[in-house]
PDB file as gemmi writes it, atoms N, CA and C in Angstrom:
CRYST1    1.000    1.000    1.000  90.00  90.00  90.00 P 1                      
ATOM      1  N   UNK A   1     125.805 -75.407-135.101  1.00  0.00           N  
ATOM      2  CA  UNK A   1     125.323 -74.434-135.997  1.00  0.00           C  
ATOM      3  C   UNK A   1     123.787 -74.968-136.544  1.00  0.00           C  
ATOM      4  N   UNK A   2     123.763 -76.277-136.553  1.00  0.00           N  
ATOM      5  CA  UNK A   2     122.181 -76.636-136.949  1.00  0.00           C  
ATOM      6  C   UNK A   2     121.258 -76.310-135.870  1.00  0.00           C  
ATOM      7  N   UNK A   3     121.970 -76.282-134.622  1.00  0.00           N  
ATOM      8  CA  UNK A   3     120.738 -76.119-133.576  1.00  0.00           C  
ATOM      9  C   UNK A   3     120.162 -74.712-133.689  1.00  0.00           C  
ATOM     10  N   UNK A   4     121.320 -73.582-133.971  1.00  0.00           N  
ATOM     11  CA  UNK A   4     121.027 -72.276-133.911  1.00  0.00           C  
ATOM     12  C   UNK A   4     120.101 -72.107-135.147  1.00  0.00           C  
ATOM     13  N   UNK A   5     120.377 -72.626-136.333  1.00  0.00           N  
ATOM     14  CA  UNK A   5     119.442 -72.599-137.250  1.00  0.00           C  
ATOM     15  C   UNK A   5     117.996 -72.992-137.127  1.00  0.00           C  
ATOM     16  N   UNK A   6     117.805 -74.141-136.426  1.00  0.00           N  
ATOM     17  CA  UNK A   6     116.541 -74.794-136.202  1.00  0.00           C  
ATOM     18  C   UNK A   6     115.815 -73.838-135.327  1.00  0.00           C  
ATOM     19  N   UNK A   7     116.390 -73.360-134.218  1.00  0.00           N  
ATOM     20  CA  UNK A   7     115.722 -72.353-133.352  1.00  0.00           C  
ATOM     21  C   UNK A   7     115.340 -71.061-133.992  1.00  0.00           C  
ATOM     22  N   UNK A   8     116.150 -70.590-135.053  1.00  0.00           N  
ATOM     23  CA  UNK A   8     115.547 -69.377-135.723  1.00  0.00           C  
ATOM     24  C   UNK A   8     114.491 -69.808-136.652  1.00  0.00           C  
ATOM     25  N   UNK A   9     114.515 -70.891-137.259  1.00  0.00           N  
ATOM     26  CA  UNK A   9     113.416 -71.366-137.843  1.00  0.00           C  
ATOM     27  C   UNK A   9     112.070 -71.758-137.227  1.00  0.00           C  
ATOM     28  N   UNK A  10     112.253 -71.997-135.924  1.00  0.00           N  
ATOM     29  CA  UNK A  10     111.058 -72.263-135.069  1.00  0.00           C  
ATOM     30  C   UNK A  10     110.529 -71.109-134.692  1.00  0.00           C  
ATOM     31  N   UNK A  11     111.469 -69.988-134.416  1.00  0.00           N  
ATOM     32  CA  UNK A  11     111.058 -68.872-134.050  1.00  0.00           C  
ATOM     33  C   UNK A  11     110.338 -68.014-135.282  1.00  0.00           C  
ATOM     34  N   UNK A  12     110.727 -68.209-136.399  1.00  0.00           N  
ATOM     35  CA  UNK A  12     110.063 -67.712-137.542  1.00  0.00           C  
ATOM     36  C   UNK A  12     108.785 -68.295-137.728  1.00  0.00           C  
ATOM     37  N   UNK A  13     108.692 -69.681-137.592  1.00  0.00           N  
ATOM     38  CA  UNK A  13     107.294 -70.307-137.756  1.00  0.00           C  
ATOM     39  C   UNK A  13     106.404 -69.984-136.680  1.00  0.00           C  
ATOM     40  N   UNK A  14     106.598 -69.575-135.484  1.00  0.00           N  
ATOM     41  CA  UNK A  14     105.868 -69.301-134.510  1.00  0.00           C  
ATOM     42  C   UNK A  14     105.518 -67.645-134.670  1.00  0.00           C  
ATOM     43  N   UNK A  15     105.986 -67.045-135.691  1.00  0.00           N  
ATOM     44  CA  UNK A  15     105.458 -65.545-135.517  1.00  0.00           C  
ATOM     45  C   UNK A  15     104.113 -65.543-136.138  1.00  0.00           C  
ATOM     46  N   UNK A  16     103.506 -66.325-137.156  1.00  0.00           N  
ATOM     47  CA  UNK A  16     102.188 -66.051-137.619  1.00  0.00           C  
ATOM     48  C   UNK A  16     101.274 -66.574-136.474  1.00  0.00           C  
ATOM     49  N   UNK A  17     101.571 -67.451-135.737  1.00  0.00           N  
ATOM     50  CA  UNK A  17     100.808 -67.889-134.602  1.00  0.00           C  
ATOM     51  C   UNK A  17     100.607 -66.641-133.569  1.00  0.00           C  
ATOM     52  N   UNK A  18     101.558 -65.847-133.340  1.00  0.00           N  
ATOM     53  CA  UNK A  18     101.609 -64.565-132.458  1.00  0.00           C  
ATOM     54  C   UNK A  18     100.538 -63.659-132.927  1.00  0.00           C  
ATOM     55  N   UNK A  19     100.949 -63.510-134.570  1.00  0.00           N  
ATOM     56  CA  UNK A  19      99.982 -62.570-134.918  1.00  0.00           C  
ATOM     57  C   UNK A  19      98.505 -62.838-134.870  1.00  0.00           C  
ATOM     58  N   UNK A  20      98.162 -64.360-135.295  1.00  0.00           N  
ATOM     59  CA  UNK A  20      96.919 -64.703-135.128  1.00  0.00           C  
ATOM     60  C   UNK A  20      96.311 -64.334-133.800  1.00  0.00           C  
ATOM     61  N   UNK A  21      97.016 -64.569-132.758  1.00  0.00           N  
ATOM     62  CA  UNK A  21      96.769 -64.597-131.314  1.00  0.00           C  
ATOM     63  C   UNK A  21      96.343 -63.038-130.950  1.00  0.00           C  
ATOM     64  N   UNK A  22      97.260 -62.179-131.343  1.00  0.00           N  
ATOM     65  CA  UNK A  22      97.122 -60.695-131.237  1.00  0.00           C  
ATOM     66  C   UNK A  22      95.771 -60.176-131.940  1.00  0.00           C  
ATOM     67  N   UNK A  23      95.684 -60.580-133.220  1.00  0.00           N  
ATOM     68  CA  UNK A  23      94.470 -60.125-133.991  1.00  0.00           C  
ATOM     69  C   UNK A  23      93.287 -60.736-133.184  1.00  0.00           C  
ATOM     70  N   UNK A  24      93.351 -61.903-132.669  1.00  0.00           N  
ATOM     71  CA  UNK A  24      92.084 -62.510-132.062  1.00  0.00           C  
ATOM     72  C   UNK A  24      91.863 -61.733-130.884  1.00  0.00           C  
ATOM     73  N   UNK A  25      92.810 -61.444-130.050  1.00  0.00           N  
ATOM     74  CA  UNK A  25      92.624 -60.633-128.821  1.00  0.00           C  
ATOM     75  C   UNK A  25      92.064 -59.164-129.223  1.00  0.00           C  
ATOM     76  N   UNK A  26      92.399 -58.525-130.229  1.00  0.00           N  
ATOM     77  CA  UNK A  26      91.961 -57.233-130.752  1.00  0.00           C  
ATOM     78  C   UNK A  26      90.387 -57.287-131.112  1.00  0.00           C  
ATOM     79  N   UNK A  27      90.093 -58.559-131.837  1.00  0.00           N  
ATOM     80  CA  UNK A  27      88.686 -58.570-132.090  1.00  0.00           C  
ATOM     81  C   UNK A  27      87.903 -58.915-130.928  1.00  0.00           C  
ATOM     82  N   UNK A  28      88.333 -59.701-129.948  1.00  0.00           N  
ATOM     83  CA  UNK A  28      87.649 -60.058-128.691  1.00  0.00           C  
ATOM     84  C   UNK A  28      87.448 -58.594-127.921  1.00  0.00           C  
ATOM     85  N   UNK A  29      88.351 -57.909-127.785  1.00  0.00           N  
ATOM     86  CA  UNK A  29      88.436 -56.780-127.157  1.00  0.00           C  
ATOM     87  C   UNK A  29      87.352 -55.691-127.921  1.00  0.00           C  
ATOM     88  N   UNK A  30      87.454 -55.559-129.198  1.00  0.00           N  
ATOM     89  CA  UNK A  30      86.447 -54.669-129.861  1.00  0.00           C  
ATOM     90  C   UNK A  30      84.999 -55.201-129.671  1.00  0.00           C  
ATOM     91  N   UNK A  31      84.883 -56.440-129.712  1.00  0.00           N  
ATOM     92  CA  UNK A  31      83.503 -57.064-129.627  1.00  0.00           C  
ATOM     93  C   UNK A  31      82.971 -56.688-128.197  1.00  0.00           C  
ATOM     94  N   UNK A  32      83.903 -56.811-127.259  1.00  0.00           N  
ATOM     95  CA  UNK A  32      83.481 -56.460-125.728  1.00  0.00           C  
ATOM     96  C   UNK A  32      83.205 -55.192-125.704  1.00  0.00           C  
ATOM     97  N   UNK A  33      83.964 -54.320-126.152  1.00  0.00           N  
ATOM     98  CA  UNK A  33      83.855 -52.782-126.135  1.00  0.00           C  
ATOM     99  C   UNK A  33      82.441 -52.306-126.500  1.00  0.00           C  
ATOM    100  N   UNK A  34      82.057 -52.938-127.796  1.00  0.00           N  
ATOM    101  CA  UNK A  34      80.781 -52.698-128.614  1.00  0.00           C  
ATOM    102  C   UNK A  34      79.828 -53.038-127.679  1.00  0.00           C  
ATOM    103  N   UNK A  35      79.794 -54.441-127.003  1.00  0.00           N  
ATOM    104  CA  UNK A  35      78.635 -54.897-126.205  1.00  0.00           C  
ATOM    105  C   UNK A  35      78.475 -54.248-125.018  1.00  0.00           C  
ATOM    106  N   UNK A  36      79.671 -53.652-124.406  1.00  0.00           N  
ATOM    107  CA  UNK A  36      79.425 -52.731-123.269  1.00  0.00           C  
ATOM    108  C   UNK A  36      78.747 -51.484-123.534  1.00  0.00           C  
ATOM    109  N   UNK A  37      79.137 -50.706-124.552  1.00  0.00           N  
ATOM    110  CA  UNK A  37      78.595 -49.725-125.101  1.00  0.00           C  
ATOM    111  C   UNK A  37      77.080 -49.781-125.266  1.00  0.00           C  
ATOM    112  N   UNK A  38      76.749 -50.842-126.102  1.00  0.00           N  
ATOM    113  CA  UNK A  38      75.400 -51.026-126.259  1.00  0.00           C  
ATOM    114  C   UNK A  38      74.566 -51.284-124.970  1.00  0.00           C  
ATOM    115  N   UNK A  39      75.136 -52.040-124.112  1.00  0.00           N  
ATOM    116  CA  UNK A  39      74.512 -52.297-122.827  1.00  0.00           C  
ATOM    117  C   UNK A  39      74.485 -51.125-121.922  1.00  0.00           C  
ATOM    118  N   UNK A  40      75.383 -50.055-121.903  1.00  0.00           N  
ATOM    119  CA  UNK A  40      75.176 -48.911-121.175  1.00  0.00           C  
ATOM    120  C   UNK A  40      74.343 -47.932-121.901  1.00  0.00           C  
ATOM    121  N   UNK A  41      74.202 -47.867-123.036  1.00  0.00           N  
ATOM    122  CA  UNK A  41      73.351 -47.031-123.863  1.00  0.00           C  
ATOM    123  C   UNK A  41      71.854 -47.466-123.473  1.00  0.00           C  
ATOM    124  N   UNK A  42      71.667 -48.708-123.544  1.00  0.00           N  
ATOM    125  CA  UNK A  42      70.406 -49.379-123.216  1.00  0.00           C  
ATOM    126  C   UNK A  42      69.836 -49.190-121.638  1.00  0.00           C  
ATOM    127  N   UNK A  43      70.875 -49.399-120.727  1.00  0.00           N  
ATOM    128  CA  UNK A  43      70.699 -48.943-119.432  1.00  0.00           C  
ATOM    129  C   UNK A  43      70.128 -47.642-119.079  1.00  0.00           C  
ATOM    130  N   UNK A  44      70.976 -46.754-119.716  1.00  0.00           N  
ATOM    131  CA  UNK A  44      70.775 -45.379-119.637  1.00  0.00           C  
ATOM    132  C   UNK A  44      69.417 -44.842-120.294  1.00  0.00           C  
ATOM    133  N   UNK A  45      69.188 -45.520-121.335  1.00  0.00           N  
ATOM    134  CA  UNK A  45      67.830 -45.086-121.805  1.00  0.00           C  
ATOM    135  C   UNK A  45      66.602 -45.496-121.016  1.00  0.00           C  
ATOM    136  N   UNK A  46      66.696 -46.651-120.387  1.00  0.00           N  
ATOM    137  CA  UNK A  46      65.659 -47.226-119.642  1.00  0.00           C  
ATOM    138  C   UNK A  46      65.527 -46.180-118.350  1.00  0.00           C  
ATOM    139  N   UNK A  47      66.631 -45.649-117.886  1.00  0.00           N  
ATOM    140  CA  UNK A  47      66.616 -44.759-116.810  1.00  0.00           C  
ATOM    141  C   UNK A  47      66.381 -43.311-116.981  1.00  0.00           C  
ATOM    142  N   UNK A  48      66.161 -43.132-118.435  1.00  0.00           N  
ATOM    143  CA  UNK A  48      65.918 -42.004-118.926  1.00  0.00           C  
ATOM    144  C   UNK A  48      66.869 -40.734-118.904  1.00  0.00           C  
ATOM    145  N   UNK A  49      68.222 -41.168-118.998  1.00  0.00           N  
ATOM    146  CA  UNK A  49      69.292 -40.121-118.988  1.00  0.00           C  
ATOM    147  C   UNK A  49      70.153 -40.389-120.209  1.00  0.00           C  
ATOM    148  N   UNK A  50      70.642 -39.380-120.688  1.00  0.00           N  
ATOM    149  CA  UNK A  50      71.607 -39.538-121.972  1.00  0.00           C  
ATOM    150  C   UNK A  50      72.969 -39.776-121.545  1.00  0.00           C  
ATOM    151  N   UNK A  51      73.405 -38.947-120.580  1.00  0.00           N  
ATOM    152  CA  UNK A  51      74.760 -38.905-120.200  1.00  0.00           C  
ATOM    153  C   UNK A  51      74.765 -39.508-118.540  1.00  0.00           C  
ATOM    154  N   UNK A  52      75.765 -40.172-118.299  1.00  0.00           N  
ATOM    155  CA  UNK A  52      75.823 -40.759-117.148  1.00  0.00           C  
ATOM    156  C   UNK A  52      76.503 -39.767-115.930  1.00  0.00           C  
ATOM    157  N   UNK A  53      77.474 -38.936-116.582  1.00  0.00           N  
ATOM    158  CA  UNK A  53      78.243 -38.031-115.827  1.00  0.00           C  
ATOM    159  C   UNK A  53      78.124 -36.617-116.573  1.00  0.00           C  
ATOM    160  N   UNK A  54      78.198 -35.491-115.605  1.00  0.00           N  
ATOM    161  CA  UNK A  54      78.289 -34.015-116.068  1.00  0.00           C  
ATOM    162  C   UNK A  54      79.177 -33.869-117.091  1.00  0.00           C  
ATOM    163  N   UNK A  55      80.508 -34.327-116.920  1.00  0.00           N  
ATOM    164  CA  UNK A  55      81.535 -34.214-117.668  1.00  0.00           C  
ATOM    165  C   UNK A  55      81.222 -34.820-119.188  1.00  0.00           C  
ATOM    166  N   UNK A  56      80.594 -35.933-119.167  1.00  0.00           N  
ATOM    167  CA  UNK A  56      80.323 -36.608-120.379  1.00  0.00           C  
ATOM    168  C   UNK A  56      79.231 -35.727-121.219  1.00  0.00           C  
ATOM    169  N   UNK A  57      78.414 -35.157-120.635  1.00  0.00           N  
ATOM    170  CA  UNK A  57      77.499 -34.107-121.369  1.00  0.00           C  
ATOM    171  C   UNK A  57      78.388 -32.853-121.822  1.00  0.00           C  
ATOM    172  N   UNK A  58      79.205 -32.482-121.213  1.00  0.00           N  
ATOM    173  CA  UNK A  58      79.946 -31.205-121.482  1.00  0.00           C  
ATOM    174  C   UNK A  58      80.837 -31.583-122.781  1.00  0.00           C  
ATOM    175  N   UNK A  59      81.575 -32.803-122.717  1.00  0.00           N  
ATOM    176  CA  UNK A  59      82.559 -33.129-123.796  1.00  0.00           C  
ATOM    177  C   UNK A  59      81.671 -33.614-125.116  1.00  0.00           C  
ATOM    178  N   UNK A  60      80.467 -34.158-124.969  1.00  0.00           N  
ATOM    179  CA  UNK A  60      79.502 -34.338-126.014  1.00  0.00           C  
ATOM    180  C   UNK A  60      79.063 -33.004-126.692  1.00  0.00           C  
ATOM    181  N   UNK A  61      78.707 -32.095-125.912  1.00  0.00           N  
ATOM    182  CA  UNK A  61      78.258 -30.656-126.544  1.00  0.00           C  
ATOM    183  C   UNK A  61      79.639 -30.033-127.303  1.00  0.00           C  
ATOM    184  N   UNK A  62      80.753 -30.141-126.653  1.00  0.00           N  
ATOM    185  CA  UNK A  62      81.790 -29.648-127.234  1.00  0.00           C  
ATOM    186  C   UNK A  62      82.195 -30.295-128.683  1.00  0.00           C  
ATOM    187  N   UNK A  63      82.324 -31.606-128.685  1.00  0.00           N  
ATOM    188  CA  UNK A  63      82.293 -32.366-129.814  1.00  0.00           C  
ATOM    189  C   UNK A  63      81.218 -32.115-130.907  1.00  0.00           C  
ATOM    190  N   UNK A  64      80.171 -31.934-130.628  1.00  0.00           N  
ATOM    191  CA  UNK A  64      78.909 -31.582-131.567  1.00  0.00           C  
ATOM    192  C   UNK A  64      79.423 -30.156-132.178  1.00  0.00           C  
ATOM    193  N   UNK A  65      79.765 -29.216-131.370  1.00  0.00           N  
ATOM    194  CA  UNK A  65      80.160 -27.998-131.908  1.00  0.00           C  
ATOM    195  C   UNK A  65      81.433 -27.954-132.735  1.00  0.00           C  
ATOM    196  N   UNK A  66      82.399 -28.735-132.452  1.00  0.00           N  
ATOM    197  CA  UNK A  66      83.560 -28.961-133.284  1.00  0.00           C  
ATOM    198  C   UNK A  66      83.019 -29.441-134.789  1.00  0.00           C  
ATOM    199  N   UNK A  67      82.318 -30.781-134.601  1.00  0.00           N  
ATOM    200  CA  UNK A  67      81.963 -31.396-135.554  1.00  0.00           C  
ATOM    201  C   UNK A  67      81.115 -30.694-136.821  1.00  0.00           C  
ATOM    202  N   UNK A  68      80.387 -29.674-136.300  1.00  0.00           N  
ATOM    203  CA  UNK A  68      79.444 -28.857-137.042  1.00  0.00           C  
ATOM    204  C   UNK A  68      80.358 -27.368-137.371  1.00  0.00           C  
ATOM    205  N   UNK A  69      81.620 -27.322-136.830  1.00  0.00           N  
ATOM    206  CA  UNK A  69      82.374 -26.051-137.331  1.00  0.00           C  
ATOM    207  C   UNK A  69      81.780 -24.809-136.516  1.00  0.00           C  
ATOM    208  N   UNK A  70      81.218 -25.024-135.420  1.00  0.00           N  
ATOM    209  CA  UNK A  70      80.868 -23.905-134.649  1.00  0.00           C  
ATOM    210  C   UNK A  70      81.790 -23.431-133.628  1.00  0.00           C  
ATOM    211  N   UNK A  71      81.524 -22.499-132.820  1.00  0.00           N  
ATOM    212  CA  UNK A  71      82.322 -21.971-131.858  1.00  0.00           C  
ATOM    213  C   UNK A  71      82.605 -23.092-130.769  1.00  0.00           C  
ATOM    214  N   UNK A  72      83.893 -23.161-130.231  1.00  0.00           N  
ATOM    215  CA  UNK A  72      84.252 -24.069-129.079  1.00  0.00           C  
ATOM    216  C   UNK A  72      83.377 -23.619-127.787  1.00  0.00           C  
ATOM    217  N   UNK A  73      82.032 -23.901-127.780  1.00  0.00           N  
ATOM    218  CA  UNK A  73      81.586 -23.556-126.463  1.00  0.00           C  
ATOM    219  C   UNK A  73      80.361 -24.664-126.206  1.00  0.00           C  
ATOM    220  N   UNK A  74      79.864 -24.687-125.042  1.00  0.00           N  
ATOM    221  CA  UNK A  74      78.825 -25.730-124.762  1.00  0.00           C  
ATOM    222  C   UNK A  74      77.222 -25.117-124.860  1.00  0.00           C  
ATOM    223  N   UNK A  75      77.371 -23.817-125.462  1.00  0.00           N  
ATOM    224  CA  UNK A  75      75.882 -23.334-125.735  1.00  0.00           C  
ATOM    225  C   UNK A  75      75.762 -22.113-124.494  1.00  0.00           C  
ATOM    226  N   UNK A  76      76.259 -22.230-123.762  1.00  0.00           N  
ATOM    227  CA  UNK A  76      76.368 -21.398-122.303  1.00  0.00           C  
ATOM    228  C   UNK A  76      77.315 -20.237-122.379  1.00  0.00           C  
ATOM    229  N   UNK A  77      78.503 -20.802-122.700  1.00  0.00           N  
ATOM    230  CA  UNK A  77      79.737 -20.084-122.443  1.00  0.00           C  
ATOM    231  C   UNK A  77      80.766 -20.434-123.217  1.00  0.00           C  
ATOM    232  N   UNK A  78      81.907 -19.795-123.422  1.00  0.00           N  
ATOM    233  CA  UNK A  78      83.214 -20.228-124.065  1.00  0.00           C  
ATOM    234  C   UNK A  78      83.733 -21.112-123.055  1.00  0.00           C  
ATOM    235  N   UNK A  79      84.396 -22.177-123.577  1.00  0.00           N  
ATOM    236  CA  UNK A  79      84.981 -23.083-122.609  1.00  0.00           C  
ATOM    237  C   UNK A  79      86.358 -23.032-122.473  1.00  0.00           C  
ATOM    238  N   UNK A  80      87.089 -23.170-121.429  1.00  0.00           N  
ATOM    239  CA  UNK A  80      88.489 -22.970-121.427  1.00  0.00           C  
ATOM    240  C   UNK A  80      88.846 -24.399-120.864  1.00  0.00           C  
ATOM    241  N   UNK A  81      88.865 -25.337-121.882  1.00  0.00           N  
ATOM    242  CA  UNK A  81      89.260 -26.695-121.575  1.00  0.00           C  
ATOM    243  C   UNK A  81      90.095 -27.174-122.969  1.00  0.00           C  
ATOM    244  N   UNK A  82      90.893 -28.011-122.667  1.00  0.00           N  
ATOM    245  CA  UNK A  82      91.795 -28.666-123.845  1.00  0.00           C  
ATOM    246  C   UNK A  82      90.942 -29.585-124.843  1.00  0.00           C  
ATOM    247  N   UNK A  83      91.096 -29.376-126.033  1.00  0.00           N  
ATOM    248  CA  UNK A  83      90.220 -29.834-127.054  1.00  0.00           C  
ATOM    249  C   UNK A  83      90.337 -31.275-127.321  1.00  0.00           C  
ATOM    250  N   UNK A  84      91.252 -31.965-126.803  1.00  0.00           N  
ATOM    251  CA  UNK A  84      92.038 -33.327-127.159  1.00  0.00           C  
ATOM    252  C   UNK A  84      90.738 -34.239-127.137  1.00  0.00           C  
ATOM    253  N   UNK A  85      90.106 -34.599-126.150  1.00  0.00           N  
ATOM    254  CA  UNK A  85      88.894 -35.606-126.140  1.00  0.00           C  
ATOM    255  C   UNK A  85      87.641 -35.127-126.972  1.00  0.00           C  
ATOM    256  N   UNK A  86      87.511 -33.946-126.819  1.00  0.00           N  
ATOM    257  CA  UNK A  86      86.278 -33.386-127.853  1.00  0.00           C  
ATOM    258  C   UNK A  86      86.751 -33.347-129.289  1.00  0.00           C  
ATOM    259  N   UNK A  87      87.865 -33.298-129.852  1.00  0.00           N  
ATOM    260  CA  UNK A  87      88.424 -33.425-131.058  1.00  0.00           C  
ATOM    261  C   UNK A  87      88.084 -34.903-131.487  1.00  0.00           C  
ATOM    262  N   UNK A  88      88.673 -36.023-130.704  1.00  0.00           N  
ATOM    263  CA  UNK A  88      88.414 -37.193-131.032  1.00  0.00           C  
ATOM    264  C   UNK A  88      86.982 -37.634-130.973  1.00  0.00           C  
ATOM    265  N   UNK A  89      86.022 -37.154-130.164  1.00  0.00           N  
ATOM    266  CA  UNK A  89      84.534 -37.476-130.280  1.00  0.00           C  
ATOM    267  C   UNK A  89      84.084 -36.780-131.652  1.00  0.00           C  
ATOM    268  N   UNK A  90      84.686 -35.567-132.004  1.00  0.00           N  
ATOM    269  CA  UNK A  90      84.092 -34.916-133.255  1.00  0.00           C  
ATOM    270  C   UNK A  90      84.518 -35.966-134.301  1.00  0.00           C  
ATOM    271  N   UNK A  91      85.511 -36.376-134.404  1.00  0.00           N  
ATOM    272  CA  UNK A  91      86.092 -37.276-135.609  1.00  0.00           C  
ATOM    273  C   UNK A  91      85.016 -38.375-135.659  1.00  0.00           C  
ATOM    274  N   UNK A  92      84.714 -38.943-134.318  1.00  0.00           N  
ATOM    275  CA  UNK A  92      83.669 -40.212-134.506  1.00  0.00           C  
ATOM    276  C   UNK A  92      82.314 -39.625-134.921  1.00  0.00           C  
ATOM    277  N   UNK A  93      81.923 -38.470-134.506  1.00  0.00           N  
ATOM    278  CA  UNK A  93      80.666 -37.899-134.932  1.00  0.00           C  
ATOM    279  C   UNK A  93      80.576 -37.766-136.425  1.00  0.00           C  
ATOM    280  N   UNK A  94      81.638 -37.239-136.894  1.00  0.00           N  
ATOM    281  CA  UNK A  94      81.675 -36.915-138.409  1.00  0.00           C  
ATOM    282  C   UNK A  94      81.700 -38.279-139.203  1.00  0.00           C  
ATOM    283  N   UNK A  95      82.325 -39.328-138.731  1.00  0.00           N  
ATOM    284  CA  UNK A  95      82.436 -40.578-139.212  1.00  0.00           C  
ATOM    285  C   UNK A  95      81.274 -41.435-139.272  1.00  0.00           C  
ATOM    286  N   UNK A  96      80.680 -41.545-137.944  1.00  0.00           N  
ATOM    287  CA  UNK A  96      79.648 -42.395-137.596  1.00  0.00           C  
ATOM    288  C   UNK A  96      78.262 -41.699-137.357  1.00  0.00           C  
ATOM    289  N   UNK A  97      78.117 -40.403-137.337  1.00  0.00           N  
ATOM    290  CA  UNK A  97      77.155 -39.827-136.924  1.00  0.00           C  
ATOM    291  C   UNK A  97      76.743 -39.435-135.499  1.00  0.00           C  
ATOM    292  N   UNK A  98      76.013 -38.603-135.093  1.00  0.00           N  
ATOM    293  CA  UNK A  98      75.835 -38.173-133.754  1.00  0.00           C  
ATOM    294  C   UNK A  98      75.240 -39.236-132.707  1.00  0.00           C  
ATOM    295  N   UNK A  99      75.811 -40.317-132.738  1.00  0.00           N  
ATOM    296  CA  UNK A  99      75.007 -41.130-131.860  1.00  0.00           C  
ATOM    297  C   UNK A  99      76.186 -41.889-130.590  1.00  0.00           C  
ATOM    298  N   UNK A 100      75.650 -41.847-129.406  1.00  0.00           N  
ATOM    299  CA  UNK A 100      76.608 -42.173-128.361  1.00  0.00           C  
ATOM    300  C   UNK A 100      77.176 -43.417-128.635  1.00  0.00           C  
ATOM    301  N   UNK A 101      76.598 -44.341-129.185  1.00  0.00           N  
ATOM    302  CA  UNK A 101      77.236 -45.792-129.389  1.00  0.00           C  
ATOM    303  C   UNK A 101      78.217 -45.745-130.454  1.00  0.00           C  
ATOM    304  N   UNK A 102      78.259 -44.809-131.399  1.00  0.00           N  
ATOM    305  CA  UNK A 102      79.111 -44.659-132.358  1.00  0.00           C  
ATOM    306  C   UNK A 102      80.603 -43.979-131.858  1.00  0.00           C  
ATOM    307  N   UNK A 103      80.280 -43.364-130.777  1.00  0.00           N  
ATOM    308  CA  UNK A 103      81.335 -42.645-130.171  1.00  0.00           C  
ATOM    309  C   UNK A 103      81.977 -43.618-129.106  1.00  0.00           C  
TER     310      UNK A 103                                                      
END                                                                             
């Protein structure tokens, strides 16, 4: 009986360590993501481009139109695309402003 109780206590004591490890991993991942975003933004600025891929530009334009409560269009035509990712970007734009690093 004591042996089972001891292993339960040991498992309970290990939980904070697991939480600390997971929290640390999340912080490292976030810092890495931010570093990559800033690095890519700087590289693209030096190259004179804003968006690396054509889809990126379209999604950004759609997100800007959603964030400003305009028609779901890219400025040239009404778009027949699902709004999931542009909605996510629009939320980022509303919270952090219209910067690519914020998105």
